[in-house]
Steps between C-alpha positions, in 0.01 A plus 500: 500500500253382238351175621178375653529343846250269668515447877330185633429468872259270690316784677507876547277549804668707776463214750781314321751760613824615342506290179167640383590858587843467339374389160269802483786736581722320251245542224441867580873557462506321164201698374672823606792386283260452204517120517157349413413280796209277605436291812311170474372355827205338677228663705603313815459689826524247780165326531339775294568665167626837387231733373622499141365409158649176371621435148550863401777752545440767763704741709605360837678746729606694195633214285329291226398158628282210394348264756363149474296305755682278747307176469663293774768492772606807696863383505529394132240746361399284206338692214422324174387827335835663579687200357291511180559873460875453543510228232316729260662835576851452632649529151376862493776591746875527460585384852308357794583560866369217719456572871485193730590136444258260668184644344282403207545837328879456499494147361245603236705803399817294468331239280343767278830687460697188413241397242498848343878545534459816706779564755395523861647593837403337830493698827480227766397727792735321737329163451824329393666582832587180694265597785211563262558179306482311828144620566228281345787310341293208366272734307799684358677179398189396307478840332868479404426172329189628324619834365716711732832358380408571137384849596833582662726325251331670204538855636731744323599629845400496864411832660628525856455809715822454697827314464416300812177373341698386196768334711250303706300384197810386314632319808203265473445500121840556335355435154281813505531745209701816548399726786433866426502716813257790479360621833143609552414864551271733687331820386674832553214637710567239770824673597477726804648843450779627720621320810355156553477513880298803604291601799198330340654157564345297778642211697361243257641177360324442168447169324308541173459198277276219388442299818656166415699241690812578298508858631597389852245724671472262794869553578454878484203497738683287756811716477296819542327366811843457661685802356238758596464395866709795617342761272122496476498791254581269206234342282515227239287584195417198285342589166384243247263212452523130436342164568238557777619201703858625499398857583297367794807309619708819489235691693499233772877525523476879532244467780714251693779736607571816699480731196149383410351851512778642280484258208260637242367309197399750232383253235562572134609861441565699189522858379519770766461253787800301378707815456403625847629180662837538327524868593437437870719189542841511667612161373370238254537129577482195274639168635407297190611144439527600134441827312628541147481880511259670742317799351383613844862497623597743223191714564599527865855601409369759253316651793820523701416202722787265593418131469567186699494195272606138505766360266209335315410840354705509181569873534678429829856530357425848360332609824799384702765652273320837492432494878134562415382290793587169661520144366413258780493118481164341575566424866265627772771634732674687216177664385413598855838666536481672160161652583618600846808675356292685240251618763778640719696701241302766314818654357602170341149459357538842341842423352391168356177655376697746290713216362182305424356786299825533303497128418136517388596752229634206300150355479297783351306373199647792307844346563403136453298529179798546272657176624187308410477636146873432454439137596218468247713654227790267572281192488320606183822593320647159565175311447439654160852408387462139609346283232258229606386220278134494405290357778793471741485629851740794533771477761670773697725694262878452524568835667305374798748229588392295796725636772519865406303760685374829364536761773296814560716710272475255211854363535559127507713305741 
């Protein structure tokens, strides 16, 4: 595919979890397919800043990226230099992939693309889910009024990572542009070889994620306290980092029950330490209120680890249909029972672990990359054949009719 693609995301620091990691993997896959690709982002890293040069292209985790200083607001990540660069340079690209909705970089990218008549795609990262829209709703209503609605309405397509994410977003905002479903991927080297459940597995429940209220970690801790009463060999490994006040609250909750000595907070992990936690776990748990995809869920499955998730994890239908784990409503008694059942049946853990690994095969970057380039090609082919009057803001091309969905294989329904 001969086109230049720009990816715009508010931040790339590892602390921001799956969205930041996913865009790097996405761009590596495009580069491997000889698609010229660049990431534009800010240097935000929590209260600090990434150790990067700003205003010039450099290699970041193996992909070309350009960073600009975040000048204000950790949540909005306002960056006037990034906005100025987008106004000046967005016309150099054939298509722009915007990651996130309620961020300055996304609004700036949308405005620049509409002015330059460059087609763009929006990946909402689950933020258009009814649960997500209900959080900080006043702020989001203001942002809708002052730019978000134009950002979404002007997109050539929405990029969802699961059909459930699309369904939920359209249930609230039926006027959204067409949804293209292209899942995220993980690197081939994250797949364990051979049987998933081996003698190296320990009696460990693993929760690995950004530590945020939406992840439902408090429910998991309470359920583990109860479920592991009869088997003191089990541990709960919690890996990740988040707001210090919230992490302190979780630690207090862990200390307040009978399993206090068996709940371990590992902090932020990456590389070999992250891999080691997956390789030793017997089951992975994520009782999220809302999760548009869940990279860590797929990483666990690639390692042959069955998963217990809530229906709020948008991969839940696939997990249930493939018997790759358990889908459990967010009720304390049900999670206690699910953990208790998993702890008591090693054979069932092994069977579901093998099914989990088979399901994860669908999400190798080597398998996903072609779907992404096909989406770009389809948008560009239609966009280039759609005439726009001078100075007019382009609209979504006719092939992307409002209630049609582009599936993983490129077919429409």
